[in-house]
Residue, then its C-alpha position, 0 to 999 in steps of 0.5 A: m500499500r502507498i499513500d498518495q495524499v491526505v486531505g485535511t478537510a477539517f482537522g486542527p488548522f487544516r480546512g480543505e488542505t491536501l498533502e500529496f505524496a510522490t512514489g518512494l520515500n517522502v520527507v515532510h519538513g518546515p519550521n516550527e509550527a508549520g504543520k508537520s505534526s498536524w499532518f502526521n496525526a491526520t494521516y494516523t487518524a485517517l489510517a486508524g481512526r479515533r477511539k470514542y470514549k465515554g466520559r472524559g477519556s484519558a488525558a492523552e485523548t483529551e490533549f489530542r482533541n483539544r489540539y486537533k479538533p477543527w479550528s473552523g468549528s466544523k465536525w472532524a474530517v480527514g481523507l486518504a487516498v492510497t494505491l494498493d500493491d497491485d496498483r488499484 
């Protein structure tokens, strides 16, 4: 499986932004506060989802929710486009 792009529709600071990947090794770099960790967490969330907790949840979940909830106030939305090994 190859990740082709991540779309941050409503995730943290992202509002309709796309991160494209080339074939092979990709390096995401930039200055502090450029969004590198936000893109990483958007990618992870698109692949694994978010666990729903009853009550307050763990401190880590609360921190994640507070840090990456959409700044626009809309519902969470992140997408991922992948290509499988057989090019589908």
